[in-house]
C-alpha positions as CSV (number, residue, x, y, z in Angstrom):
1,M,-109.8,-71.7,-141.3
2,S,-108.3,-71.7,-144.8
3,S,-110.0,-72.1,-148.2
4,A,-109.1,-71.5,-151.8
5,T,-112.7,-70.8,-152.8
6,L,-114.3,-68.7,-150.1
7,D,-113.4,-66.0,-147.6
8,G,-113.6,-67.8,-144.3
9,Y,-115.1,-66.7,-141.0
10,V,-114.7,-68.5,-137.6
11,V,-116.5,-68.2,-134.4
12,L,-115.7,-69.6,-130.9
13,D,-118.7,-70.3,-128.7
14,S,-119.2,-71.7,-125.3
15,S,-122.6,-73.0,-126.3
16,A,-124.5,-74.0,-129.4
17,A,-127.4,-71.9,-128.4
18,A,-127.9,-68.9,-130.6
19,S,-128.7,-66.8,-127.6
20,V,-125.3,-67.2,-126.0
21,P,-122.8,-64.5,-127.2
22,P,-119.7,-65.8,-128.8
23,I,-116.3,-65.8,-127.0
24,A,-114.5,-64.6,-130.1
25,Q,-114.9,-64.3,-133.9
26,S,-112.8,-63.2,-136.8
27,G,-112.8,-63.1,-140.6
28,S,-109.1,-62.4,-141.0
29,C,-105.7,-63.6,-140.0
30,S,-103.6,-60.5,-140.1
31,A,-101.0,-60.9,-142.8
32,Q,-101.7,-64.6,-143.1
33,P,-104.4,-66.0,-145.5
34,G,-107.7,-67.2,-144.1
35,A,-109.5,-66.5,-140.8
36,C,-108.1,-67.3,-137.4
37,L,-108.5,-66.8,-133.6
38,R,-105.2,-66.8,-131.8
39,Y,-104.4,-67.6,-128.2
40,Q,-107.8,-68.0,-126.8
41,R,-107.4,-68.8,-123.1
42,L,-110.0,-71.4,-122.1
43,A,-110.1,-71.1,-118.3
44,T,-113.2,-73.2,-117.7
45,T,-113.6,-77.0,-118.2
46,R,-116.5,-77.3,-120.6
47,T,-117.4,-78.1,-124.2
48,Y,-116.6,-75.4,-126.8
49,V,-118.1,-74.9,-130.2
50,I,-116.2,-73.8,-133.2
51,E,-118.3,-72.4,-136.1
52,A,-116.9,-72.1,-139.6
53,T,-118.7,-70.1,-142.3
54,S,-118.1,-67.6,-145.1
55,A,-117.7,-63.9,-144.5
56,S,-119.9,-63.3,-147.5
57,A,-123.5,-64.6,-147.6
58,G,-124.2,-67.6,-149.8
59,K,-120.6,-68.6,-150.4
60,T,-119.8,-72.3,-150.5
61,G,-116.7,-74.4,-151.0
62,R,-114.2,-76.6,-149.5
63,Y,-112.2,-75.4,-146.5
64,T,-109.7,-76.7,-143.9
65,L,-110.2,-76.0,-140.2
66,S,-107.5,-76.7,-137.6
67,V,-107.2,-76.3,-133.9
68,T,-103.7,-76.4,-132.2
69,R,-102.2,-75.7,-128.9
70,P,-99.7,-72.8,-128.8
71,R,-96.3,-74.2,-129.7
72,V,-92.8,-73.4,-128.5
73,P,-90.7,-71.3,-130.9
74,A,-87.9,-72.9,-132.9
75,G,-84.4,-72.4,-131.7
76,A,-82.5,-69.3,-132.9
77,S,-80.6,-69.8,-136.1
78,G,-78.2,-67.7,-138.2
79,L,-76.4,-66.4,-135.0
80,A,-73.8,-63.8,-135.8
81,Q,-71.9,-61.0,-134.0
82,F,-71.1,-57.5,-135.3
83,R,-69.4,-54.3,-134.4
84,G,-71.8,-51.6,-133.1
85,D,-72.6,-50.3,-136.6
86,G,-74.1,-53.7,-137.5
87,T,-72.2,-54.1,-140.7
88,A,-68.7,-55.3,-139.8
89,T,-68.8,-58.9,-138.7
90,I,-66.7,-60.0,-135.7
91,P,-65.4,-63.5,-136.5
92,L,-65.5,-66.2,-133.9
93,G,-62.8,-65.4,-131.3
94,G,-62.3,-62.0,-133.0
95,S,-61.8,-58.7,-131.3
96,T,-63.6,-55.4,-131.4
97,D,-62.3,-51.9,-130.5
98,E,-65.7,-50.7,-129.4
99,S,-67.7,-51.1,-126.1
100,T,-70.9,-52.1,-128.0
101,V,-71.6,-55.2,-130.1
102,L,-74.7,-56.1,-132.1
103,L,-75.9,-59.7,-131.9
104,R,-78.1,-61.2,-134.6
105,G,-80.4,-64.2,-134.9
106,V,-83.2,-65.5,-137.1
107,V,-86.4,-66.1,-135.0
108,S,-89.1,-68.4,-136.1
109,D,-92.2,-70.1,-134.7
110,P,-94.4,-73.0,-135.9
111,D,-97.4,-70.7,-135.1
112,A,-97.1,-68.6,-138.3
113,A,-98.7,-65.4,-137.1
114,D,-96.5,-65.2,-133.9
115,T,-94.2,-62.2,-133.4
116,P,-91.2,-63.7,-131.7
117,L,-88.2,-61.9,-130.3
118,L,-84.5,-62.8,-129.6
119,Q,-83.2,-63.0,-126.1
120,V,-79.4,-63.3,-125.4
121,E,-77.3,-64.0,-122.4
122,V,-73.8,-62.4,-122.6
123,R,-71.3,-63.3,-119.9
124,P,-67.6,-62.5,-119.4
125,L,-65.4,-65.5,-120.2
126,G,-65.1,-67.6,-117.1
127,T,-68.6,-66.8,-115.9
128,A,-71.0,-69.7,-116.5
129,F,-74.3,-69.2,-118.2
130,S,-77.3,-69.0,-115.9
131,D,-80.0,-69.2,-118.6
132,V,-81.2,-65.8,-117.6
133,P,-81.3,-63.3,-120.5
134,T,-79.3,-60.1,-120.2
135,A,-80.8,-58.4,-123.2
136,A,-83.6,-58.8,-125.8
137,S,-84.6,-57.5,-129.2
138,D,-87.9,-56.0,-130.2
139,P,-90.6,-58.4,-131.5
140,V,-90.3,-59.1,-135.2
141,A,-92.3,-61.0,-137.8
142,N,-92.0,-64.7,-137.8
143,G,-88.9,-65.9,-139.7
144,A,-87.3,-62.4,-139.6
145,V,-83.9,-61.3,-138.4
146,A,-83.7,-59.8,-134.9
147,F,-80.9,-57.8,-133.5
148,V,-79.8,-57.2,-129.9
149,S,-77.5,-54.4,-128.9
150,I,-75.1,-55.0,-126.1
151,A,-73.4,-51.9,-124.7
152,G,-71.1,-51.1,-121.8
153,L,-68.6,-54.0,-122.5
154,V,-65.5,-54.0,-120.3
155,N,-62.3,-53.4,-122.1
156,N,-59.7,-56.2,-122.6
157,T,-62.3,-58.8,-121.7
158,G,-63.4,-62.0,-123.5
159,Y,-67.1,-62.8,-123.7
160,H,-69.3,-65.8,-124.7
161,W,-73.0,-65.7,-125.4
162,Q,-76.1,-67.8,-126.1
163,A,-79.5,-67.0,-127.6
164,R,-83.1,-68.2,-127.6
165,V,-86.4,-67.3,-129.2
166,V,-89.4,-66.2,-127.2
167,D,-93.0,-65.6,-128.5
168,Q,-95.6,-63.1,-127.3
169,T,-97.0,-65.7,-124.8
170,G,-93.6,-66.1,-123.1
171,R,-93.0,-69.5,-124.5
172,A,-89.3,-69.9,-125.2
173,S,-87.1,-72.2,-127.3
174,A,-84.0,-73.9,-125.9
175,W,-80.8,-71.9,-125.6
176,S,-78.4,-72.0,-128.6
177,S,-74.7,-71.2,-127.9
178,F,-72.9,-69.1,-130.4
179,G,-69.8,-70.5,-132.0
180,D,-70.9,-73.8,-133.6
181,G,-69.2,-76.0,-131.1
182,N,-66.8,-73.4,-129.7
183,A,-65.9,-74.4,-126.2
184,E,-67.4,-72.1,-123.5
185,S,-63.9,-71.8,-122.1
186,A,-62.9,-70.0,-125.3
187,A,-64.1,-66.4,-126.1
188,D,-66.7,-65.8,-128.8
189,F,-65.3,-62.2,-129.0
190,T,-63.0,-60.0,-127.0
191,T,-62.8,-56.2,-126.5
192,S,-59.7,-54.2,-127.1
193,I,-60.8,-50.6,-126.9
194,P,-58.1,-48.0,-127.6
195,T,-57.4,-45.9,-124.6
196,P,-54.6,-43.4,-123.8
197,P,-51.6,-45.0,-122.1
198,A,-50.6,-44.4,-118.6
199,S,-48.1,-41.7,-117.7
200,P,-44.5,-43.0,-117.6
201,S,-43.1,-44.0,-114.2
202,A,-39.7,-44.5,-112.7
203,L,-38.1,-41.8,-114.8
204,G,-34.3,-41.7,-115.0
205,Q,-31.5,-39.9,-116.7
206,F,-28.3,-41.5,-117.9
207,Q,-25.0,-40.6,-119.6
208,S,-24.7,-41.4,-123.3
209,D,-23.6,-45.0,-122.4
210,A,-27.2,-45.5,-121.2
211,N,-25.9,-47.3,-118.1
212,T,-24.4,-44.6,-115.9
213,A,-27.1,-42.8,-114.0
214,I,-27.1,-39.0,-113.7
215,P,-28.4,-38.0,-110.2
216,L,-30.9,-35.3,-109.9
217,G,-29.0,-32.1,-110.4
218,G,-26.0,-34.0,-111.6
219,T,-23.7,-33.5,-114.6
220,A,-23.9,-34.9,-118.1
221,T,-20.4,-35.3,-119.6
222,G,-21.5,-35.5,-123.2
223,R,-23.8,-33.7,-125.6
224,S,-26.3,-36.6,-125.5
225,V,-28.4,-37.9,-122.6
226,V,-30.4,-41.1,-122.4
227,F,-33.7,-41.0,-120.6
228,K,-35.5,-44.1,-119.3
229,A,-39.0,-44.8,-117.9
230,T,-41.4,-47.7,-117.4
231,V,-44.4,-47.4,-119.8
232,A,-47.8,-49.1,-119.5
233,D,-51.1,-49.2,-121.3
234,P,-54.6,-50.6,-120.3
235,N,-54.5,-52.5,-123.6
236,P,-51.9,-55.3,-123.1
237,G,-51.1,-55.7,-126.8
238,D,-50.2,-52.1,-127.4
239,Q,-46.7,-51.0,-128.5
240,L,-45.4,-48.0,-126.6
241,R,-42.6,-45.5,-126.9
242,L,-41.2,-42.9,-124.6
243,E,-41.2,-39.2,-125.7
244,V,-39.3,-36.5,-123.9
245,E,-39.1,-32.7,-124.0
246,V,-35.8,-31.2,-122.8
247,Q,-35.5,-27.4,-122.3
248,P,-32.8,-25.2,-120.7
249,V,-33.8,-24.1,-117.2
250,G,-35.7,-20.8,-117.5
251,T,-37.4,-21.9,-120.7
252,D,-41.0,-23.2,-120.2
253,F,-42.1,-26.5,-121.6
254,T,-44.0,-26.2,-124.9
255,G,-45.2,-29.8,-125.3
256,D,-42.9,-30.4,-128.3
257,V,-41.0,-33.6,-128.4
258,S,-37.2,-33.4,-128.2
259,G,-36.5,-37.1,-128.6
260,S,-38.1,-40.5,-128.6
261,G,-37.0,-44.2,-128.8
262,A,-38.0,-47.6,-130.0
263,T,-41.4,-49.2,-129.1
264,V,-41.7,-51.7,-126.3
265,G,-44.5,-53.7,-124.8
266,T,-46.6,-52.6,-121.8
267,G,-44.8,-52.8,-118.5
268,A,-41.3,-52.5,-120.1
269,V,-38.6,-49.9,-119.8
270,A,-38.5,-47.6,-122.8
271,T,-35.6,-45.2,-123.7
272,A,-35.3,-41.9,-125.5
273,T,-32.1,-40.1,-126.5
274,V,-31.6,-36.4,-126.9
275,G,-28.5,-35.1,-128.5
276,G,-27.0,-31.7,-129.4
277,L,-27.1,-30.4,-125.8
278,I,-25.2,-27.2,-125.1
279,D,-22.1,-27.2,-122.9
280,N,-22.3,-25.4,-119.6
281,T,-26.1,-25.3,-119.7
282,A,-28.7,-26.5,-117.1
283,Y,-31.7,-28.4,-118.3
284,H,-35.0,-29.7,-117.0
285,W,-37.2,-32.3,-118.8
286,Q,-40.5,-34.1,-118.9
287,A,-41.7,-37.3,-120.5
288,R,-44.9,-39.0,-121.8
289,T,-46.0,-42.3,-123.2
290,T,-47.3,-42.7,-126.8
291,D,-49.0,-45.8,-128.2
292,Q,-49.1,-47.1,-131.8
293,T,-52.3,-45.3,-132.5
294,G,-50.8,-41.9,-131.6
295,R,-52.7,-41.7,-128.3
296,T,-50.5,-40.1,-125.6
297,S,-50.5,-39.9,-121.8
298,S,-50.1,-36.6,-119.9
299,W,-46.6,-35.2,-119.5
300,E,-44.7,-36.3,-116.4
301,P,-42.0,-33.9,-115.2
302,F,-38.8,-35.5,-113.9
303,G,-37.3,-35.1,-110.4
304,G,-40.3,-33.8,-108.3
305,N,-38.4,-30.5,-108.0
306,A,-39.5,-27.1,-109.1
307,E,-39.1,-26.5,-112.9
308,T,-36.8,-23.5,-112.0
309,V,-34.3,-26.0,-110.7
310,L,-32.0,-28.0,-112.9
311,D,-32.5,-31.7,-113.5
312,F,-29.0,-32.0,-114.9
313,R,-26.2,-29.8,-116.3
314,V,-24.0,-30.4,-119.3
315,A,-20.3,-30.1,-118.6
316,L,-18.4,-31.6,-121.4
317,A,-15.1,-33.5,-120.9
318,A,-12.2,-31.8,-122.6
319,S,-10.0,-34.1,-124.6
320,H,-7.2,-31.6,-125.7
321,L,-6.0,-28.0,-125.7
322,A,-5.8,-25.9,-128.8
323,F,-4.5,-22.4,-129.5
324,A,-7.4,-19.9,-129.9
325,P,-6.3,-18.5,-132.2
326,Q,-2.9,-19.7,-133.4
327,P,-0.4,-17.0,-132.1
328,A,1.3,-14.7,-134.6
329,D,5.0,-15.1,-135.3
330,G,7.3,-13.4,-132.8
331,V,10.2,-11.0,-133.5
332,A,13.7,-11.8,-132.1
333,G,14.4,-9.7,-129.0
334,A,10.8,-8.6,-128.6
335,A,8.2,-9.9,-126.1
336,L,6.2,-12.8,-127.1
337,P,2.6,-12.0,-128.3
338,A,-0.3,-13.0,-126.1
339,V,-1.1,-16.7,-126.2
340,H,-4.6,-18.0,-125.8
341,V,-5.6,-21.7,-125.5
342,A,-9.0,-23.4,-125.2
343,A,-10.1,-26.7,-123.9
344,Q,-11.9,-28.7,-126.7
345,D,-13.8,-31.9,-127.0
346,A,-13.1,-34.7,-129.4
347,Q,-15.1,-32.9,-132.1
348,G,-13.0,-29.7,-131.8
349,A,-15.8,-27.7,-130.0
350,T,-14.8,-25.4,-127.2
351,V,-15.7,-26.7,-123.8
352,T,-17.0,-23.6,-122.1
353,S,-17.6,-25.4,-118.8
354,F,-13.9,-26.3,-118.5
355,T,-12.4,-24.8,-115.3
356,G,-9.2,-26.7,-114.9
357,N,-5.7,-25.3,-114.8
358,V,-3.6,-24.9,-117.9
359,T,0.2,-24.6,-117.8
360,V,2.1,-23.2,-120.8
361,S,5.9,-23.6,-120.9
362,L,8.6,-22.9,-123.4
363,A,10.4,-25.9,-124.8
364,A,13.6,-26.2,-126.8
365,N,12.9,-25.2,-130.4
366,R,14.7,-23.8,-133.5
367,V,14.2,-20.2,-134.2
368,A,15.2,-18.7,-137.6
369,I,17.0,-15.4,-137.5
370,R,17.4,-13.4,-140.7
371,S,20.4,-11.0,-141.4
372,P,20.4,-8.6,-144.3
373,G,22.0,-10.3,-147.4
374,R,22.7,-13.6,-145.5
375,R,21.0,-16.9,-145.3
376,P,19.2,-17.6,-142.0
377,L,21.4,-18.9,-139.4
378,P,20.2,-21.5,-136.9
379,R,20.3,-20.6,-133.2
């Protein structure tokens, strides 16, 4: 009952007799203007009487009285999807790095005083809708915005979803798919939750040419060694690099990176190079995988052997011999001074691991002999 001139009051009776108590009566309509009785279940087939009057004695005026069946809510509108904080929108087909999303819809009902709620069905891409809701919001005012939180999403998975409006009597609207015509074979959103990469596998050590393998306990012939491993990450789009720590045998690992290489995709072989290795020194090493966010795997030691046992040894290849130091000038008729030579690499550094034989022989040469008051004579 509504009126612009009087405060209405309505009564529902099962009989016009004054002695029969009313079924229901009301002089208000909650937040709505007028007086109303909502959702009166009429279980018996009979005639019912509706009385309309004023709440205050002696009031008169024009009024409108209406009786309607409960109606189905309108379909959900204004559907949107958000990150878990409810502020950052996930665009259609977009990705979230969280395991929770917030789904939004405007809920409305032709019965103005209803308090509808939003129901959603969220399924992994490839799973057809069953029209069974998987989550629902709390009831809200008619025409208000309702939110549904969806937690526990599976990483690296595409999802699609639909929504409907349900009133307090259980009447439901038709389902509305999110995406404004987006095919259900296409994801409404996907998850890509950052997780640490897997530990590297298939570790290997190679000479500086990156092709010649160094067997476990073998010898590196240069000051640089190339390390290789297969790297992988639960997030297929991540970029990964290999990091290694190399220490002399007898020195514990510290977790500090000695060398790393270029990034590669998940499942690829990554390399890392460590230079400046010391000749005649035994080394052990470990490796880990790091993604573009800085997340790292656990360290993986090479070789499956005890860390007190070498993984490789550096024994540089000598390219030439050099006096060490240059011998002093000799004196005619006297014994030659001691001569020392060293094996050196191409950079002139002494190769301490060199154990080969060195042969020194005298060759024909010109020796200058000085006599008092005379010019040197060749001999």
